[in-house]
MARDO-599183 format. One record per residue (C-alpha): x negated, y negated, z negated. Coordinates in steps of 0.5 Angstrom, whole numbers, plus 2048, in hexadecimal, padded with zeros to 3 digits. Last residue first. Layout:
BEGIN
XYZ ...
This chain:
BEGIN
8187FA85B 81D7FC855 81A7F6850 81A7F1856 8217F2858 8247F2851 8207EB850 8237E8856 82A7EB854 82A7E884D 8287E184F 82D7E0854 82C7DF85B 82C7D885F 8267D485E 8207D4864 8197D3862 8167D285C 80F7D585A 80A7CF85B 80F7CB856 80E7D0850 80B7CC84A 80D7C584C 8147C884F 8167CB849 8147C5844 8187C1849 81E7C6848 81E7C4841 81D7C683A 81B7CD83C 81F7D383A 81D7D883F 8247D9842 8267D2841 8207D0845 8217D584A 8287D384B 8267CC84C 8207CD851 8247D1856 8247D9857 8217DB85E 81F7E285C 8187E085C 8197DB857 81D7E0853 8177E5854 8127DF852 8167DE84C 8167E5849 80E7E684B 80D7DF847 8107E3841 80C7E9842 8067E5842 8087E383B 8067EA839 7FF7E983C 7FD7EB843 7F87F0845 7FB7F484B 7FB7FB848 7F6800847 7FA804842 7F580383C 7F47FC83E 7FB7FA83E 7FD7FE838 7F87FB834 7FA7F4836 8017F6835 7FF7F882E 7FC7F282C 8017ED82F 8067F182A 8017F1825 8017E9826 8087E8825 8097EC81E 80E7F181E 8147EF81A 8157F4814 81A7FA815 8167FF811 814802818 8127FC81B 8177F781F 81A7F6825 8217F5826 8217F281F 8277F481A 82D7EF81A 8327F481B 82F7F8815 82B7FF817 82F806817 82C80A812 82580A80F 82481280E 81D812812 821817817 827812817 82280C818 81F80F81E 825811822 82780A821 821807824 82180C82A 82980A82B 82780382A 82180382F 825807834 82B802834 8257FD835 82280083B 82980183E 82B7FA83D 8247F8840 8257FC846 82C7F9847 82A7F2848 82A7ED842 82E7E7841 82B7E283C 82F7DE837 82B7D8834 8287D482F 8227D1831 8257CC835 8277C882F 81F7C782E 81A7CA82A 81D7D0828 81F7D2821 81A7D681D 8197DD81A 8127DD816 80C7E1815 8067E0812 8027DA80F 7FC7DB814 8027DA81A 8077DF81D 80E7DC81F 8147E0821 8197DD825 8207DB824 8277DA827 8277DF82E 82D7E2830 82C7E8834 8317EA839 8337F183D 83B7F083B 83B7F7839 8347F7836 8357F0832 82F7EF82E 82F7E9829 8327EE823 82C7F2825 8277ED823 8227E9827 81C7E6823 8177EB826 81A7E982D 81A7E282C 8127E2829 8107E5830 8147E0834 81A7E2838 8197E3840 81F7E7840 81E7ED844 8167ED844 8167EC83C 81C7F183B 8187F783F 8127F583B 8167F6834 8197FC836 813800839 80E7FE833 810805830 80E808836 81380D839 81180A840 80D804840 808807845 80D80784A 810800848 8097FD849 808800850 80F7FD852 80D7F684F 8067F7853 80A7F8859 80E7F2858 8097ED856 8077EC84F 8067E584C 8007E184A 8007D984B 7F97D884C 7FA7D9853 7FD7D2854 7F77CE852 7F97C984C 7F77C284E 7F27BF84A 7F57BA844 7F77B3846 7F37AD844 7F77A7842 7FB7AA83D 7F67AD839 7F37A6838 7FA7A5833 7F979D832 7F879882D 7F579D828 7F779D820 7FD79A822 80279F81F 8057A1825 7FE7A1829 7FB7A6824 8027AA825 8017AA82C 7F97AB82B 7FB7B2827 8007B482D 7FB7B3832 7F67B682F 7FA7BD82E 7FC7BC835 7F57BC838 7F47C2834 7F97C5837 7F77C383E 7F07C583D 7F37CC83B 7F77CC842 7F17CA846 7ED7D0844 7E77CF83F 7E07D1841 7DC7D583D 7D77D2838 7D77D7833 7DE7D6832 7E27D1836 7E07CA838 7DB7CC83E 7DC7C9844 7E47C8844 7E37C583D 7DD7C083F 7E17BD844 7E77BC840 7E37B883B 7E07B4840 7E77B2843 7E97B083B 7E27AC83A 7E47A8840 7EB7A783E 7E77A3838 7E77A5830 7E479F82D 7EA79E828 7E97A5825 7E27A5824 7DF7AA828 7DB7B0824 7E17B5825 7E27B482D 7DE7BB82F 7DE7BF829 7E47BC826 7E87BD82C 7E77C582E 7E67C9828 7E97C5822 7EE7C2826 7F17C882A 7F17CC824 7F57C7820 7FA7C6826 7FB7CE826 7FC7CE81F 8017C881F 8057CB825 8057D2821 8087CE81B 80D7C981E 80A7C281F 80D7BC81C 8067B881B 8087B6814 8007B6812 7FB7BB812 7FA7BC819 7FA7B481A 7F47B4814 7F07B9818 7F17B581F 7EF7AF81B 
């Protein structure tokens, strides 16, 4: 049923569908695939959670509660469809909740670690995009899809309207999942300065190569031939940089978490944070970052500027 569901009209975006299939094949089918669909019970779900946490990863390694939660949501969505077309009488994945995510699983940089990262990045080719990630909370694909006509350095803002997605089929630009994904994000001066310097260096390089001035819709971050940078390549380069400079080992996506953590520490309210980072609603923001919220009074740009200049 799961494989047939994935091959049918599931309504999932390319990268999401790819990830769902990975979870189905690696985490669900090996443990639940032999059970007849109509005989799947809540007890099976609870036992499955336990097995995944104890040794559901590669080579029998434990899985994090977050990964188990992702697998649970895939199963829940698949069973919801089965219930809707009356293949099953109820969605048993609704009865058993996924394990609670440990707050420590949300990786982010502390203020002093941000300072160390910025120092190590000085004049490195990754500096502008990392500074933008820390300053805006934008997703990896959103920054790689950003073009200069959506950057206003005078106003200190970027307009996010699309994202670059990488799947086995290749690269493609796609619209945000929700209306809140389209947004204008204000930037602190440190990010504006980094983008100005980046644009100047790229222009000097283009002139040296005889390429002339870039078109208004040229990508802010691109390869030397102006082609898009695959998101996985950016993550790989960041990982290598972190290891080489012996910096805190967080993923590139962890820079987005670092931005949000700094905003919350600065007293920014959930609604502002949600709009700034493009969540579907403040409920999503509260669910992910509930443990970080405190007083709410300062603006987002001032909060992140304070963190970056510590």
